Legacy VTK file of the C-alpha trace (Angstrom):
# vtk DataFile Version 3.0
C-alpha trace
ASCII
DATASET POLYDATA
POINTS 139 float
31.753 16.455 2.057
32.910 12.994 0.940
32.415 11.550 4.438
28.808 12.828 4.468
28.091 10.916 1.251
29.705 7.798 2.671
27.629 8.029 5.861
24.444 8.660 3.870
25.189 5.688 1.600
25.893 3.454 4.598
22.689 4.493 6.393
20.672 3.979 3.198
22.046 0.462 2.741
21.402 -0.335 6.410
17.783 0.831 6.064
17.284 -1.346 2.967
18.704 -4.384 4.749
16.511 -3.833 7.805
13.428 -3.326 5.633
14.129 -6.462 3.626
14.568 -8.454 6.831
11.324 -7.213 8.324
9.376 -7.996 5.147
10.638 -11.574 5.260
8.483 -12.155 8.322
5.255 -10.600 7.099
2.400 -10.079 9.529
-0.078 -9.946 6.684
-0.222 -11.395 3.187
-2.934 -10.498 0.700
-3.925 -10.161 -2.921
-6.033 -7.897 -5.110
-6.926 -7.418 -8.764
-7.014 -4.038 -10.477
-9.310 -3.673 -13.508
-7.482 -0.584 -14.822
-4.292 1.422 -14.319
-4.261 2.648 -10.719
-2.082 5.110 -8.815
-1.126 4.236 -5.263
1.019 6.963 -3.750
3.799 7.466 -6.286
3.401 3.953 -7.765
1.584 3.355 -11.043
0.081 -0.153 -11.204
-1.186 -1.507 -14.537
-4.320 -3.701 -14.609
-3.753 -7.182 -13.255
-3.478 -9.399 -10.194
-1.131 -8.506 -7.359
-0.026 -9.861 -4.010
1.191 -7.794 -1.075
2.888 -8.243 2.263
2.742 -5.934 5.257
5.714 -6.503 7.544
4.324 -4.779 10.618
0.876 -3.283 11.163
2.079 0.098 12.369
1.704 3.679 11.121
5.248 3.454 9.721
4.760 0.101 7.990
5.722 -0.737 4.426
3.571 -2.617 1.951
5.522 -4.603 -0.638
3.492 -5.136 -3.807
4.334 -7.946 -6.229
3.088 -8.753 -9.701
3.796 -12.467 -10.027
7.241 -12.963 -8.518
8.448 -9.456 -9.344
8.370 -6.719 -6.698
6.789 -3.677 -8.369
6.241 -1.153 -5.567
7.029 -0.390 -1.960
4.227 1.711 -0.471
4.738 3.572 2.786
1.644 3.415 4.940
0.025 6.784 5.558
-2.529 7.570 8.236
-4.020 4.586 10.014
-7.312 4.060 11.821
-8.577 1.161 13.912
-11.747 -0.591 12.798
-13.777 -3.571 13.905
-12.171 -6.955 13.229
-13.815 -8.764 10.326
-13.014 -11.230 7.595
-13.767 -8.748 4.801
-11.035 -6.507 3.413
-11.305 -3.909 0.667
-9.474 -1.240 -1.252
-11.280 2.034 -1.914
-10.374 3.648 -5.240
-11.398 7.174 -6.243
-11.102 7.607 -9.994
-7.790 5.892 -10.601
-6.194 6.451 -7.166
-6.119 4.245 -4.066
-7.769 6.159 -1.234
-7.728 3.462 1.458
-6.851 -0.144 2.185
-9.047 -1.794 4.819
-7.565 -4.944 6.362
-10.399 -6.665 8.217
-8.446 -9.532 9.857
-6.289 -7.066 11.793
-8.918 -4.316 12.141
-6.923 -1.547 10.472
-7.524 0.859 7.612
-4.663 2.695 5.920
-5.663 5.985 4.271
-3.767 7.558 1.393
-4.178 11.224 0.501
-5.516 12.238 -2.889
-4.816 15.813 -3.934
-8.055 17.709 -3.231
-8.237 19.179 -6.734
-8.006 15.710 -8.316
-10.568 14.248 -5.914
-13.092 17.002 -6.701
-12.524 16.567 -10.463
-12.931 12.777 -10.263
-16.113 12.985 -8.222
-17.507 15.676 -10.568
-16.912 13.362 -13.549
-18.961 10.725 -11.753
-15.996 8.447 -11.127
-17.614 7.523 -7.821
-15.834 5.644 -5.095
-15.551 2.042 -6.286
-14.156 -0.631 -4.063
-11.898 -3.498 -5.074
-12.039 -6.766 -3.178
-8.866 -7.639 -1.313
-8.175 -11.121 0.003
-6.023 -11.138 3.130
-4.448 -13.785 5.344
-3.075 -12.643 8.705
-0.201 -14.550 10.308
LINES 1 140
139 0 1 2 3 4 5 6 7 8 9 10 11 12 13 14 15 16 17 18 19 20 21 22 23 24 25 26 27 28 29 30 31 32 33 34 35 36 37 38 39 40 41 42 43 44 45 46 47 48 49 50 51 52 53 54 55 56 57 58 59 60 61 62 63 64 65 66 67 68 69 70 71 72 73 74 75 76 77 78 79 80 81 82 83 84 85 86 87 88 89 90 91 92 93 94 95 96 97 98 99 100 101 102 103 104 105 106 107 108 109 110 111 112 113 114 115 116 117 118 119 120 121 122 123 124 125 126 127 128 129 130 131 132 133 134 135 136 137 138
């Protein structure tokens, strides 16, 4: 039992070290501003300006979100779709939840699930599907 905990702890620390190393060489760096409190996966982001880095543009990528110099969230990418390369990037927000992050310079869109019940309620209230501008610089 004790050896299982030790192995789990070791593997967890190894994963953190590997993740930190891969984020040091980010493929993509960007920024966005949220006008109100927004939920992105399990993260709750208050209004304000943020920067993000995406270590590798893959379905299993991680997005590190910073508020100033402080890391505030680590978002696992969800489903991914290829899109046409463009300079424009955007973040689609339904109600107060991030639904997708489109990264034009690399031609990818990451989609994040919103519980169906919440999505229907938000759309019924007329929350619409606003979009936040995202500035992105690809390496």
